N, C-alpha and C positions, 0 to 999 in steps of 0.2 A: 730598472727592470730586474737586474740581478738581485738587488737589495730586497725587493718585494718578494721575489721567489724564495730567497733564503729565509725571509721573515715567515713566509707561508710554511716552509719546510720545518722551521723551528716550532711553529704552532702545532703542526701535525704530529711531530715527535713528542711534544709535551703531552698532547692528547693521548697518544698511543701509550706512553708511559703511565699516565694517570689511569687509563682504562685497565692496563695490565695490573697496576698496583691495586686497584679497586677489586678486580676479580680475584686476585690472590688473597685478598682479605675480606672477601664476602662472608657475611655472617647470616645464617638462616634465621629469620624471625620466628617467634613461637607460632606453632600451628601451620607452618608452611615451610617448603624447601624448594628452591629453584633447581631445575634440572638443565643439563647440557647434553648434547649429543656426544657420542664418542669422538667424532671428528672435531667438534668444538673443543673438547678437552685433550685433543692430540693423542687419541688412541687409534689404533687400527681396529675398526669395527669387527672384522672377521676374527682377528686374533683375540680380541677382547671377549667375543662370544665363545670362542674356544675354551678361554680360561673359565668363564661362568659355567659352561657345560661340564667342565672338569669338576668344578666345585660341587655341582649338583650330583654328578656321578660318584663323588667321593663321600657321600652321605654317611654319617656315623653308623656303624653296624650294631651298636648297643641298643637295648630295649627302649622304646619310647617312654615307657613308664619309669620315671626317674626314681620312684620308690623301689621298683624291682632292680633297676641298675645299681642303686646305692647298696641295696641289700646284698646283691651278688658280688660287689667288690669290697667296699669298706665294712659292710655288715658282717663279714667273716672274721674281723679282728675282735679282740676283747673289747667289751663295752661298746660295740659297734652299732648298737640299735639306733634307728632314726628317732630323733626327738624334736624335729621341727618339720614345718610343712613341705611338701613336694608338689610338683605339678608335671603331668605328662607333657612331653615336648611336641612341637610341630615339625614341619618339614624343614629340610635344609634351606637356610635363608641367608641372604647377604645384601650388602650395600657397597658400592664403590663410590667414593667421594674424591673429586680433584678440584684444587683451588676453591674448596668449599662447596661446590655444586654436586648434586647427585648425577652421576653419569650412568649408573646401572643398578638394578636391584632384582633379586629373585626371591621366591618363597613369599611368606607373609611377614613384611618388615614391621608391621604394627602389632603382631602377636606378642603378647607378654609370656616370656618363658624364664625358667631359672637360668642364671648365668654363671652359677658356681663360683669359681675363684676370681673371676673378674670383679667380684664383690670386694676383693682385697684392695684393689685400686681405689675404690670409693672410701674404704676404711682409712687407707693411708692419706687420702685427701682431707678428711676431717681432722686427722692429726696434723696435716700441713697447715690448715687454717688456724688451728690452735697455736702452731708455731709462728705463723705470720702475725697473729694478734698478741704475741708475746706471753700467752698463757703457758707456753713451754718456752723457757728462755733460750735453751740450746738443745738440739737433738742429741748431743753428747752428754747431757745431764743424766744422772741416775734416776730411774723411774721411781725408786723408793722415796725420793725426796718429794714426790708429788702424790704419794699414796694417801688415801683417805679411809676411814672406817667405813666398811661396806657391808651391809646385811642383806641377805637374800630374802625375798618376800615368800613366806611360807604360810598360807592361810591356816589359821588355828594354832600357829606355833606358840609355845609357852617358854618362858625363861626361868620357870621355877621347878624344873624337872630335876629330881635328886640325882638321877643317873648321869646327868650332864653337868653337874655342879663342878665348877673349876676348870671346865673346858671352854675354849673360845668358840663363840657362835658367829663371829664375823668372817668374811672372806679377806684374807690378807695375802695378796699376790706376791709380796716381796718380803716375806717373813724370814726365809731361809738365808743363810750366809751367802749361798751362791746367788740367789735372786737379787739380793741387795746390790750386786755389782752391775746388774743389767741396765743399759742405757736405752733411750728411745731409739737411737740409731740401730743398735744390735737387734732390738726387737723388730724394727721395720725391715731389717735385712735378713731376718730369720737365722740369725747367727747367735741368738741369746742363750740357747740351751736351757731355757726356763724350766723349772721342775715344779710339778704340782698337779693337782686335779681341779678341774673347773667344770661345772654343770654336769658332773658325774662322769667326766672323761679324763682319765689319767693321761699325762703327756706321753708316757711310753706306749700307750695303747693305740696311738695314731701311727699307722704304718709301722707296726712293731717289728723289732729285730727278729730275725729268724732264730737266733739264739735266745731262748726264753730266759736263760740264767742272767741275761743282761737287763731284763726289764726293770728290776727293782734295785739292782746293785751296781749299775754302771757309774763309773766315775765321771763326774761332770767336767766338761772343758770350759776354759775361760770364755766369757762372752766375747764374740768376735772370732774365735778360733776355728769354728767349724760351721758349715751351712747345713741345715736340716729343715725341710719343708714340713711344717707341723701346725695343723689347725687349732689344737688346743692352745698353743702360744698365740696364735692370731686372735682367738677369742679372748685371751688374757689382755692383749693389746686393746681390743674393743671395749672391754670393761674399764681399763685404765683411762682410755679416752672419754668414756661416759662420765667418770668421776671428775675429769677436767671440766667437761662441758656442763655437767649437772642437768642435762636435759637429753631427750632421745637423740641419738645420732641421726636417724633419718630426718628429723627436723632440722638439725644443723646443715645436713647436705642439701636438703630441699631449698632452704632459704638462701644459703651462700653460694651454691653451685647450680643445681638443677633448674631452679626458677630463672636464674640469671642466663642460662644458656637455652632457654626456651624448651626444656624437656616437657614431655607430656605429663598428665596427672595419673598415669596408669602404672608407674613403677611402685614396687613396695620392697621394703627391706625388713626381713624377719630374723628373729632369734629363735630360741628354743622354748618348749613348753615349761621348762624349769629355770630360765635365765632371767627371771625378774628380780629386781632389787628395789629397795626403798631409798629414795634421795629427796631430801627437803619435803618429806611427807607425801611424795608422789610415788606411785608404783610405776616403774619404768623397765621395759624389756631391754636387756643388753643384747644387741644384735650379734649375729655370727658373721665371720669373715668369708663364708662360702656355704656350699650346700653339702658338705661332707656328711653331716648327719641331718640333713634337711635345712631349711631356712636359707639365709643369704638374700641376694638381690634378685628379684623378679622384674624383668625389664624387657622393652622392645628394642628392635635393632636400630631404629632411628634414634632413640635416646642414648644407646651405646655409641652411635656414630658422633652425636653431638659431644659427648664426653671425650671421644678420640680426637675430635677436632680442637677441643680446648687443650688437651695435652700436646697435640701437634704444634700449637701456637704458644707453647710455653706459658700456659695458664692464663693467657690474655684473650678476652672475648670482646671484640670490637675495641673500644677504647678503655676497657675496664680490665684491670689486672685482678683476677679472681683468686688465683694461687700464685704465690711469689715465685719469681724466677730463681731465687736462691733455694727455695724448697725443691723445685723441679730439678735444678742443677744437682743437688744431692741425690734425688730420687734416680737420676739418669747416670750417677757415677757407679761404675762397676764395684761390686763387693769383692774385696781382695781374695777371699777363699771361694768365691763363686762368680767369676767375671761376667757371666751372662745374666746376673740378677742385680737389680738395683734395690729400690725399696719395693715392698709389696704393693702391687704385683706388677712391677715394671720389668719385664724380661728384655734384656739388652742383647743386641746382635754384635757384641764385642768381637773384633777380628773376624766377623762373619761366621762365627761358630755356631750360632743358633739356627740361622737360615742363610746358607751360602748364596742363595739366589737373591738376597735383599741387600741393600746398602748397609754398610757397617753402622751407620747412624740410625737405622730403623729400630723400632722397639715395639712390643706388643703387651697388651693387657689380656691375659689368657686364662681360661678355666676349663674345667672338665666338660666333655661333651663332644667334640671340643668347640668351645666358644672363644673367638679371638677378636680383638680390636687391634688391627695392624696399623701402625703409624710410620709413614715414610716422609719425614720433613723435607728431604732433598727433592723429592718429586711432588711435594704437596699432595699426598695421597693418604686417605684414611680408608681402610677396608674393614667392614664387619662381616665375619663369616661364622655362621652358627651351624652346629651339628655336622662338622666335617671331620673326617678321620685325621688324627693328629700327624700321622706319618705322611699325609698328602699335602700338608700345608706348604712346605718349602717348594714343591713342584708347582703348586697353585700360584705362589708368589712369582716363580720363574715365568710362568705363563702370562701373568699380569705385566711383568717387566718386558717380555717380548712384545707385548701389544703397544707399548709406548712408542709414540713417534719420535724420531731423532731430530 
């Protein structure tokens, strides 16, 4: 009798463990996503509602017109004019995912909006895929060793213009003595101090120094010595990656990541009106790494959440490793001169400096707006919050943490 009871208990325990394991590894199929109640997901319903109400009440105060918002901020800098598409944003929107299941949502999670610098996380992903496929042998390699002759597409351009005789017509991202030292890693960490002008935007014109005497004459630091968030350099990385892949980066992302994780067919990744090049006889747009001057990723909250779930699970989707654990390990390694930054755009909570209310192991993909994909592997939580005031994010996370059952 005792033996049979022990056997039954063993079977029940195995079943419980199996169910728990299956839930924590649930993968939403394309076109659908299972929901769980807050109680099923171990949230206090009242406290979770309080957190969501807080997110709604903390909606960004900037203009809904992204064209106007960008013009009011970045547009005041030299060469700050918009050169890519923009789109008016929707309401404050969000999703809360736990154990892979949707627990709560607000706003219009299917609405496609600009996601600004969250785009950088998709850019680093296509670089990661190239690394995984040995197209980039090491992220510590110098990017100049992978450089290719690149020519911008200019309709009607002629090469027999006397005034331009003897001058280079190609785009050489790594021609200077300084740029030849830059590695893939320092570019990914935004510590390259890359110098130059790309798509009509000089590197010094992005968030320019208040001291204008430094714009053209600043001494360059060694790659890796200093962190500077700079979208011109991000766009240089995008063009370098395009030369590696020899085909549009949105296609690479779609085939290797977005289709695999069941993303919708509504997301789009844009560059600029002048960021076209000719590769292998094809006219290809080099995409931007954000919406600073327009362009970047236009995407809905559900697709952002799927990407967050992929990064939460170390690049694995079901039984398939889409992005190597080695690349993600490096992406989540703190940058020595900026410990809360890994690769673009993995913001790390090192020593809980970024978000004191979150676990130190949490990280976010974040962009202007504010748009965030918050990832908390310890609690198996992914949160998408769109159009929330940046200074309210930590408090919002604190309210989510307070709603977790013990």
